[in-house]
Backbone as XML, in Angstrom:
<?xml version="1.0"?>
<chain id="A" units="angstrom">
  <residue number="1" name="MET">
    <atom name="N" x="385.377" y="30.243" z="289.900"/>
    <atom name="CA" x="384.453" y="30.831" z="289.002"/>
    <atom name="C" x="385.412" y="30.904" z="287.534"/>
  </residue>
  <residue number="2" name="GLN">
    <atom name="N" x="386.432" y="31.648" z="287.519"/>
    <atom name="CA" x="387.009" y="31.856" z="286.134"/>
    <atom name="C" x="387.483" y="30.353" z="285.317"/>
  </residue>
  <residue number="3" name="ASN">
    <atom name="N" x="388.134" y="29.427" z="286.601"/>
    <atom name="CA" x="388.549" y="28.230" z="285.852"/>
    <atom name="C" x="387.451" y="27.566" z="285.148"/>
  </residue>
  <residue number="4" name="LYS">
    <atom name="N" x="386.208" y="27.424" z="286.038"/>
    <atom name="CA" x="385.115" y="26.832" z="285.408"/>
    <atom name="C" x="384.726" y="27.248" z="284.223"/>
  </residue>
  <residue number="5" name="PHE">
    <atom name="N" x="384.550" y="28.617" z="283.942"/>
    <atom name="CA" x="384.316" y="29.423" z="282.822"/>
    <atom name="C" x="385.334" y="28.870" z="281.635"/>
  </residue>
  <residue number="6" name="ALA">
    <atom name="N" x="386.816" y="28.959" z="282.035"/>
    <atom name="CA" x="387.736" y="28.451" z="280.857"/>
    <atom name="C" x="387.632" y="27.134" z="280.441"/>
  </residue>
  <residue number="7" name="ARG">
    <atom name="N" x="387.112" y="26.082" z="281.647"/>
    <atom name="CA" x="386.720" y="24.763" z="281.041"/>
    <atom name="C" x="385.670" y="24.758" z="280.190"/>
  </residue>
  <residue number="8" name="THR">
    <atom name="N" x="384.601" y="25.427" z="280.301"/>
    <atom name="CA" x="383.562" y="25.407" z="279.505"/>
    <atom name="C" x="383.971" y="25.944" z="278.081"/>
  </residue>
  <residue number="9" name="LEU">
    <atom name="N" x="384.646" y="27.209" z="278.145"/>
    <atom name="CA" x="385.075" y="27.554" z="276.896"/>
    <atom name="C" x="385.851" y="26.349" z="275.988"/>
  </residue>
  <residue number="10" name="VAL">
    <atom name="N" x="386.670" y="25.841" z="276.906"/>
    <atom name="CA" x="387.429" y="24.966" z="275.909"/>
    <atom name="C" x="386.380" y="23.649" z="275.457"/>
  </residue>
  <residue number="11" name="ALA">
    <atom name="N" x="385.792" y="23.185" z="276.336"/>
    <atom name="CA" x="384.751" y="21.960" z="276.054"/>
    <atom name="C" x="383.972" y="22.600" z="274.616"/>
  </residue>
  <residue number="12" name="VAL">
    <atom name="N" x="383.613" y="23.777" z="274.855"/>
    <atom name="CA" x="382.515" y="24.162" z="273.712"/>
    <atom name="C" x="383.516" y="24.076" z="272.396"/>
  </residue>
  <residue number="13" name="ALA">
    <atom name="N" x="384.727" y="24.781" z="272.460"/>
    <atom name="CA" x="385.850" y="24.981" z="271.306"/>
    <atom name="C" x="386.000" y="23.475" z="270.867"/>
  </residue>
  <residue number="14" name="ILE">
    <atom name="N" x="386.121" y="22.581" z="271.660"/>
    <atom name="CA" x="386.472" y="21.240" z="271.195"/>
    <atom name="C" x="385.321" y="20.469" z="270.408"/>
  </residue>
  <residue number="15" name="ALA">
    <atom name="N" x="383.814" y="20.538" z="271.204"/>
    <atom name="CA" x="383.075" y="20.357" z="270.615"/>
    <atom name="C" x="382.631" y="20.942" z="269.236"/>
  </residue>
  <residue number="16" name="GLY">
    <atom name="N" x="382.875" y="22.165" z="269.050"/>
    <atom name="CA" x="382.701" y="22.581" z="267.887"/>
    <atom name="C" x="383.824" y="22.388" z="266.529"/>
  </residue>
  <residue number="17" name="ALA">
    <atom name="N" x="385.000" y="22.170" z="267.301"/>
    <atom name="CA" x="385.933" y="21.594" z="266.246"/>
    <atom name="C" x="385.602" y="20.046" z="265.841"/>
  </residue>
  <residue number="18" name="ALA">
    <atom name="N" x="385.106" y="19.136" z="266.751"/>
    <atom name="CA" x="384.646" y="17.851" z="266.357"/>
    <atom name="C" x="383.259" y="17.943" z="265.364"/>
  </residue>
  <residue number="19" name="PHE">
    <atom name="N" x="382.553" y="18.802" z="265.709"/>
    <atom name="CA" x="381.352" y="18.924" z="264.733"/>
    <atom name="C" x="381.649" y="19.669" z="263.358"/>
  </residue>
  <residue number="20" name="VAL">
    <atom name="N" x="382.590" y="20.683" z="263.150"/>
    <atom name="CA" x="382.951" y="20.972" z="261.868"/>
    <atom name="C" x="383.757" y="19.962" z="261.221"/>
  </residue>
  <residue number="21" name="GLY">
    <atom name="N" x="384.516" y="19.022" z="261.942"/>
    <atom name="CA" x="385.270" y="18.105" z="261.214"/>
    <atom name="C" x="384.541" y="16.805" z="260.945"/>
  </residue>
  <residue number="22" name="THR">
    <atom name="N" x="383.271" y="16.653" z="261.273"/>
    <atom name="CA" x="382.471" y="15.539" z="260.821"/>
    <atom name="C" x="381.696" y="16.066" z="259.823"/>
  </residue>
  <residue number="23" name="ALA">
    <atom name="N" x="381.256" y="17.379" z="259.678"/>
    <atom name="CA" x="380.437" y="17.940" z="258.824"/>
    <atom name="C" x="381.168" y="18.185" z="257.806"/>
  </residue>
  <residue number="24" name="ALA">
    <atom name="N" x="382.342" y="18.199" z="257.509"/>
    <atom name="CA" x="383.279" y="18.679" z="256.325"/>
    <atom name="C" x="382.775" y="17.651" z="255.050"/>
  </residue>
  <residue number="25" name="PRO">
    <atom name="N" x="382.820" y="16.245" z="255.573"/>
    <atom name="CA" x="382.682" y="15.596" z="254.227"/>
    <atom name="C" x="381.271" y="15.713" z="253.560"/>
  </residue>
  <residue number="26" name="ALA">
    <atom name="N" x="380.277" y="16.019" z="254.325"/>
    <atom name="CA" x="379.012" y="16.412" z="254.097"/>
    <atom name="C" x="378.687" y="17.818" z="253.135"/>
  </residue>
  <residue number="27" name="LEU">
    <atom name="N" x="379.949" y="18.402" z="253.421"/>
    <atom name="CA" x="379.678" y="19.832" z="252.718"/>
    <atom name="C" x="380.523" y="19.718" z="251.345"/>
  </residue>
  <residue number="28" name="ALA">
    <atom name="N" x="381.188" y="18.807" z="251.017"/>
    <atom name="CA" x="382.209" y="18.658" z="250.090"/>
    <atom name="C" x="381.268" y="18.781" z="248.627"/>
  </residue>
  <residue number="29" name="ASP">
    <atom name="N" x="381.712" y="19.316" z="247.690"/>
    <atom name="CA" x="380.988" y="19.036" z="246.327"/>
    <atom name="C" x="380.915" y="17.588" z="245.836"/>
  </residue>
  <residue number="30" name="PRO">
    <atom name="N" x="379.563" y="17.372" z="245.463"/>
    <atom name="CA" x="379.190" y="16.107" z="244.782"/>
    <atom name="C" x="379.911" y="15.821" z="243.739"/>
  </residue>
  <residue number="31" name="VAL">
    <atom name="N" x="380.081" y="14.589" z="243.377"/>
    <atom name="CA" x="380.854" y="14.296" z="242.180"/>
    <atom name="C" x="379.530" y="13.710" z="241.037"/>
  </residue>
  <residue number="32" name="ILE">
    <atom name="N" x="379.304" y="14.062" z="240.105"/>
    <atom name="CA" x="378.388" y="13.465" z="239.099"/>
    <atom name="C" x="378.995" y="12.382" z="238.242"/>
  </residue>
  <residue number="33" name="VAL">
    <atom name="N" x="378.223" y="11.556" z="238.537"/>
    <atom name="CA" x="378.777" y="10.079" z="237.549"/>
    <atom name="C" x="377.905" y="9.860" z="236.384"/>
  </residue>
  <residue number="34" name="ASP">
    <atom name="N" x="378.415" y="9.568" z="235.244"/>
    <atom name="CA" x="377.820" y="9.168" z="234.122"/>
    <atom name="C" x="377.166" y="7.778" z="234.294"/>
  </residue>
  <residue number="35" name="GLN">
    <atom name="N" x="376.030" y="7.283" z="233.731"/>
    <atom name="CA" x="375.611" y="6.126" z="233.660"/>
    <atom name="C" x="376.594" y="5.149" z="232.864"/>
  </residue>
  <residue number="36" name="PRO">
    <atom name="N" x="376.782" y="3.816" z="233.538"/>
    <atom name="CA" x="377.448" y="2.927" z="232.649"/>
    <atom name="C" x="377.117" y="2.601" z="231.358"/>
  </residue>
  <residue number="37" name="ASP">
    <atom name="N" x="378.270" y="2.340" z="230.634"/>
    <atom name="CA" x="377.637" y="1.932" z="229.231"/>
    <atom name="C" x="377.129" y="0.341" z="229.378"/>
  </residue>
  <residue number="38" name="THR">
    <atom name="N" x="375.868" y="-0.162" z="228.977"/>
    <atom name="CA" x="375.762" y="-1.244" z="229.155"/>
    <atom name="C" x="375.136" y="-2.050" z="227.728"/>
  </residue>
  <residue number="39" name="SER">
    <atom name="N" x="375.751" y="-1.380" z="226.651"/>
    <atom name="CA" x="375.208" y="-1.653" z="225.376"/>
    <atom name="C" x="375.437" y="-3.181" z="225.001"/>
  </residue>
  <residue number="40" name="ASP">
    <atom name="N" x="376.720" y="-3.717" z="225.774"/>
    <atom name="CA" x="376.974" y="-5.062" z="225.029"/>
    <atom name="C" x="376.566" y="-5.965" z="226.103"/>
  </residue>
  <residue number="41" name="LEU">
    <atom name="N" x="375.666" y="-5.738" z="227.096"/>
    <atom name="CA" x="375.287" y="-6.651" z="228.053"/>
    <atom name="C" x="373.864" y="-7.417" z="227.816"/>
  </residue>
  <residue number="42" name="ASN">
    <atom name="N" x="373.730" y="-7.665" z="226.583"/>
    <atom name="CA" x="372.402" y="-8.318" z="226.088"/>
    <atom name="C" x="372.667" y="-9.712" z="225.715"/>
  </residue>
  <residue number="43" name="ASP">
    <atom name="N" x="373.483" y="-10.501" z="226.115"/>
    <atom name="CA" x="373.639" y="-11.630" z="225.768"/>
    <atom name="C" x="372.958" y="-12.612" z="226.819"/>
  </residue>
  <residue number="44" name="ILE">
    <atom name="N" x="372.788" y="-13.894" z="226.729"/>
    <atom name="CA" x="372.026" y="-14.726" z="227.627"/>
    <atom name="C" x="373.033" y="-14.876" z="229.212"/>
  </residue>
  <residue number="45" name="TYR">
    <atom name="N" x="374.191" y="-14.737" z="229.093"/>
    <atom name="CA" x="375.040" y="-14.859" z="230.274"/>
    <atom name="C" x="374.890" y="-13.638" z="231.237"/>
  </residue>
  <residue number="46" name="THR">
    <atom name="N" x="374.351" y="-12.762" z="230.802"/>
    <atom name="CA" x="374.448" y="-11.348" z="231.674"/>
    <atom name="C" x="372.798" y="-11.491" z="232.339"/>
  </residue>
  <residue number="47" name="PHE">
    <atom name="N" x="371.838" y="-12.121" z="231.732"/>
    <atom name="CA" x="370.577" y="-12.110" z="232.487"/>
    <atom name="C" x="370.483" y="-13.143" z="233.697"/>
  </residue>
  <residue number="48" name="ALA">
    <atom name="N" x="370.610" y="-12.265" z="234.912"/>
    <atom name="CA" x="370.749" y="-13.011" z="236.211"/>
    <atom name="C" x="369.747" y="-12.682" z="237.342"/>
  </residue>
  <residue number="49" name="PRO">
    <atom name="N" x="368.439" y="-13.092" z="237.141"/>
    <atom name="CA" x="367.696" y="-12.565" z="238.105"/>
    <atom name="C" x="367.947" y="-13.007" z="239.787"/>
  </residue>
  <residue number="50" name="LEU">
    <atom name="N" x="368.269" y="-14.362" z="239.684"/>
    <atom name="CA" x="368.649" y="-15.105" z="240.841"/>
    <atom name="C" x="370.301" y="-14.854" z="241.256"/>
  </residue>
  <residue number="51" name="GLY">
    <atom name="N" x="370.907" y="-14.175" z="240.542"/>
    <atom name="CA" x="372.194" y="-14.005" z="240.805"/>
    <atom name="C" x="373.152" y="-15.199" z="240.020"/>
  </residue>
  <residue number="52" name="ILE">
    <atom name="N" x="372.464" y="-15.916" z="239.384"/>
    <atom name="CA" x="373.138" y="-16.787" z="238.541"/>
    <atom name="C" x="372.660" y="-16.696" z="237.142"/>
  </residue>
  <residue number="53" name="PRO">
    <atom name="N" x="373.656" y="-16.713" z="235.952"/>
    <atom name="CA" x="372.974" y="-16.530" z="234.885"/>
    <atom name="C" x="372.242" y="-17.676" z="234.155"/>
  </residue>
  <residue number="54" name="VAL">
    <atom name="N" x="370.794" y="-17.500" z="234.484"/>
    <atom name="CA" x="369.768" y="-18.845" z="234.432"/>
    <atom name="C" x="370.037" y="-19.406" z="233.072"/>
  </residue>
  <residue number="55" name="PHE">
    <atom name="N" x="369.889" y="-18.538" z="231.968"/>
    <atom name="CA" x="369.884" y="-19.240" z="230.570"/>
    <atom name="C" x="371.398" y="-19.813" z="230.045"/>
  </residue>
  <residue number="56" name="GLY">
    <atom name="N" x="372.214" y="-18.850" z="230.603"/>
    <atom name="CA" x="373.572" y="-19.406" z="230.365"/>
    <atom name="C" x="373.950" y="-20.584" z="231.058"/>
  </residue>
  <residue number="57" name="LEU">
    <atom name="N" x="373.506" y="-21.010" z="232.146"/>
    <atom name="CA" x="373.627" y="-21.873" z="232.929"/>
    <atom name="C" x="373.003" y="-23.284" z="232.194"/>
  </residue>
  <residue number="58" name="VAL">
    <atom name="N" x="371.717" y="-23.119" z="231.949"/>
    <atom name="CA" x="371.066" y="-24.262" z="231.283"/>
    <atom name="C" x="371.786" y="-24.631" z="229.837"/>
  </residue>
  <residue number="59" name="GLN">
    <atom name="N" x="371.889" y="-23.318" z="229.115"/>
    <atom name="CA" x="372.750" y="-23.727" z="227.631"/>
    <atom name="C" x="374.251" y="-24.376" z="228.099"/>
  </residue>
  <residue number="60" name="SER">
    <atom name="N" x="374.965" y="-24.304" z="228.954"/>
    <atom name="CA" x="376.185" y="-25.064" z="229.466"/>
    <atom name="C" x="375.908" y="-26.362" z="230.081"/>
  </residue>
  <residue number="61" name="VAL">
    <atom name="N" x="374.591" y="-26.657" z="230.745"/>
    <atom name="CA" x="374.281" y="-27.990" z="231.094"/>
    <atom name="C" x="373.878" y="-28.699" z="229.949"/>
  </residue>
  <residue number="62" name="VAL">
    <atom name="N" x="373.226" y="-28.053" z="229.091"/>
    <atom name="CA" x="372.856" y="-29.091" z="227.892"/>
    <atom name="C" x="373.792" y="-29.261" z="226.770"/>
  </residue>
  <residue number="63" name="ARG">
    <atom name="N" x="374.984" y="-28.416" z="226.624"/>
    <atom name="CA" x="376.204" y="-28.737" z="226.072"/>
    <atom name="C" x="376.945" y="-29.921" z="226.580"/>
  </residue>
  <residue number="64" name="ALA">
    <atom name="N" x="377.162" y="-29.480" z="227.749"/>
    <atom name="CA" x="377.863" y="-30.416" z="228.730"/>
    <atom name="C" x="377.251" y="-32.009" z="228.500"/>
  </residue>
  <residue number="65" name="VAL">
    <atom name="N" x="375.833" y="-32.220" z="228.612"/>
    <atom name="CA" x="375.304" y="-33.619" z="228.297"/>
    <atom name="C" x="375.699" y="-33.879" z="226.871"/>
  </residue>
  <residue number="66" name="ASN">
    <atom name="N" x="375.361" y="-33.090" z="225.913"/>
    <atom name="CA" x="375.383" y="-33.403" z="224.688"/>
    <atom name="C" x="376.832" y="-33.782" z="224.195"/>
  </residue>
  <residue number="67" name="GLY">
    <atom name="N" x="377.740" y="-33.106" z="225.241"/>
    <atom name="CA" x="379.280" y="-33.582" z="225.026"/>
    <atom name="C" x="379.567" y="-35.089" z="225.394"/>
  </residue>
  <residue number="68" name="ILE">
    <atom name="N" x="378.791" y="-35.384" z="226.548"/>
    <atom name="CA" x="379.194" y="-36.558" z="227.065"/>
    <atom name="C" x="378.158" y="-37.586" z="226.360"/>
  </residue>
  <residue number="69" name="ILE">
    <atom name="N" x="376.944" y="-37.585" z="225.963"/>
    <atom name="CA" x="376.098" y="-38.447" z="225.344"/>
    <atom name="C" x="375.801" y="-38.013" z="223.934"/>
  </residue>
  <residue number="70" name="PRO">
    <atom name="N" x="376.456" y="-38.213" z="223.089"/>
    <atom name="CA" x="376.199" y="-37.728" z="221.766"/>
    <atom name="C" x="374.706" y="-38.221" z="221.201"/>
  </residue>
  <residue number="71" name="VAL">
    <atom name="N" x="374.230" y="-37.211" z="220.433"/>
    <atom name="CA" x="372.667" y="-37.359" z="220.137"/>
    <atom name="C" x="372.610" y="-37.691" z="218.733"/>
  </residue>
</chain>
């Protein structure tokens, strides 16, 4: 009976230590991060709704064609 009680006590202690160890990051102080400076991101190469800068891509293709075939 005493051996069973000791094993139970050790199991509860190990489980409690594991619980406290995994809960420690959640109890840490949060870091407040300021918003990024996006004041210079207003050109056509940064507007990318599809993941590709659409207007910049079109302008680059037009410039490439005008470089090959002079108008």
